[in-house]
C-alpha positions as CSV (number, residue, x, y, z in Angstrom):
1,M,-24.8,-39.3,-6.0
2,T,-24.0,-41.5,-8.9
3,P,-22.0,-40.2,-11.9
4,E,-25.1,-40.6,-14.1
5,E,-27.0,-38.2,-12.0
6,L,-24.4,-35.3,-12.2
7,L,-23.7,-32.5,-14.6
8,Y,-20.2,-31.8,-15.9
9,R,-18.0,-29.0,-17.2
10,K,-15.9,-29.7,-20.3
11,T,-12.9,-29.1,-17.9
12,H,-13.9,-32.3,-15.9
13,E,-15.5,-30.8,-12.8
14,W,-18.8,-32.4,-11.8
15,V,-21.6,-30.7,-10.1
16,A,-24.6,-31.9,-8.1
17,V,-27.4,-29.3,-7.5
18,E,-29.6,-29.5,-4.4
19,T,-32.0,-27.1,-2.7
20,D,-31.2,-26.4,1.0
21,A,-33.8,-25.7,3.7
22,T,-33.9,-21.9,2.8
23,G,-34.8,-22.7,-0.8
24,A,-31.2,-21.6,-2.1
25,K,-29.6,-23.9,-4.8
26,I,-26.4,-25.4,-3.6
27,A,-23.9,-26.9,-6.0
28,T,-21.6,-29.6,-4.7
29,V,-18.5,-29.6,-7.0
30,G,-15.8,-32.3,-7.6
31,I,-13.5,-33.7,-10.2
32,S,-14.5,-36.6,-12.4
33,A,-12.9,-40.0,-12.1
34,F,-11.8,-39.6,-15.8
35,A,-9.7,-36.5,-14.9
36,L,-8.2,-38.2,-11.8
37,E,-7.1,-41.1,-13.9
38,A,-5.5,-38.7,-16.4
39,L,-3.7,-36.9,-13.6
40,T,-2.4,-40.1,-12.1
41,D,-0.7,-39.6,-8.7
42,L,-1.9,-36.6,-6.9
43,V,0.6,-34.7,-4.6
44,Y,-1.2,-31.5,-3.6
45,I,-4.5,-29.7,-3.8
46,D,-5.2,-26.0,-3.3
47,L,-8.7,-25.1,-2.2
48,P,-10.2,-21.7,-1.6
49,E,-11.6,-20.3,1.7
50,A,-15.3,-20.4,2.4
51,G,-16.9,-17.1,1.7
52,R,-15.1,-16.5,-1.5
53,K,-17.3,-15.4,-4.5
54,V,-16.7,-17.2,-7.8
55,S,-17.9,-16.8,-11.4
56,A,-18.8,-19.6,-13.7
57,G,-15.6,-20.8,-15.6
58,E,-13.3,-19.0,-13.1
59,P,-10.5,-21.0,-11.4
60,F,-11.1,-21.5,-7.7
61,G,-8.2,-23.8,-6.9
62,E,-5.8,-26.2,-8.3
63,V,-4.7,-29.9,-8.1
64,E,-1.2,-31.0,-8.6
65,S,-0.1,-34.5,-9.7
66,V,3.3,-35.9,-10.6
67,K,2.4,-35.0,-14.3
68,A,0.9,-31.5,-14.1
69,V,-0.8,-28.8,-12.3
70,S,-4.4,-28.3,-13.3
71,D,-6.7,-25.5,-12.4
72,L,-10.2,-26.3,-10.9
73,Y,-12.9,-24.3,-12.6
74,S,-16.2,-23.3,-10.9
75,P,-19.2,-24.6,-12.9
76,V,-21.5,-21.9,-11.4
77,A,-21.5,-18.4,-10.1
78,G,-22.0,-17.9,-6.4
79,E,-20.4,-18.0,-3.0
80,I,-18.4,-20.9,-1.6
81,I,-20.1,-21.9,1.6
82,E,-18.1,-25.1,2.5
83,V,-14.7,-26.5,1.6
84,N,-13.8,-30.2,2.0
85,S,-10.5,-29.2,3.7
86,A,-10.0,-32.9,4.8
87,L,-8.7,-33.6,1.3
88,T,-5.6,-31.5,1.8
89,D,-4.3,-34.1,4.2
90,Q,-6.0,-37.1,2.6
91,L,-5.7,-36.8,-1.2
92,E,-6.4,-40.5,-1.6
93,G,-10.0,-39.8,-0.6
94,L,-10.3,-37.9,-3.9
95,S,-9.3,-40.8,-6.0
96,E,-11.0,-43.5,-3.8
97,D,-14.4,-41.8,-4.0
98,P,-14.5,-38.8,-6.4
99,Y,-18.3,-38.6,-6.4
100,G,-18.8,-39.0,-2.6
101,K,-16.2,-38.1,0.0
102,G,-14.0,-36.6,-2.7
103,W,-16.2,-33.5,-3.2
104,L,-14.2,-30.2,-3.2
105,V,-16.5,-27.3,-2.4
106,K,-20.2,-26.3,-2.0
107,I,-21.3,-23.2,-3.7
108,R,-24.6,-21.2,-3.0
109,I,-25.6,-20.5,-6.6
110,S,-26.3,-16.8,-7.3
111,D,-26.8,-17.2,-11.1
112,E,-28.3,-20.4,-12.5
113,A,-27.5,-19.4,-16.1
114,A,-24.3,-21.5,-16.3
115,L,-26.2,-24.7,-15.4
116,S,-27.6,-24.7,-18.9
117,E,-24.1,-25.0,-20.4
118,L,-23.1,-28.0,-18.4
119,L,-23.0,-31.5,-19.9
120,D,-25.2,-34.5,-18.9
121,Y,-23.5,-37.8,-18.3
122,A,-23.9,-39.1,-21.8
123,A,-22.5,-36.0,-23.4
124,Y,-19.6,-36.0,-20.9
125,Q,-18.8,-39.6,-21.7
126,K,-18.7,-38.9,-25.4
127,Q,-16.3,-35.9,-24.7
128,C,-14.0,-38.2,-22.6
129,Q,-14.0,-40.8,-25.4
130,E,-13.0,-38.1,-28.0
131,E,-10.3,-37.0,-25.7
132,M,-8.9,-40.5,-25.3
133,A,-8.9,-40.9,-29.1
134,D,-6.9,-37.7,-29.5
135,D,-4.1,-39.0,-27.2
């Protein structure tokens, strides 16, 4: 996936929605390159267990850098069906390829309503520019 094809939460999580073989909608969730640059050097990531139910806007984990600890928010409601546990030992994968091997969790969507609240790439870029101007 390219950043232009994704949807974004205002809190810098990205989401790619695909339909699996059963017809269920699956959201792959990660953190944007903009957020990773702002966080700088990552030291720790806390990801949930598969099977956990999440609500849109609810924290599901956290990422810690030398500057701050930041919550990771679910862009959709559903059940976490897969966790990229390799990241806990290889945080550099997150920074090196945030839209590929740096994905965090996959969520089987139970309620698609939250998708309409997500930003497209152009709107997300505008938000990032406004945040940089505020700093």
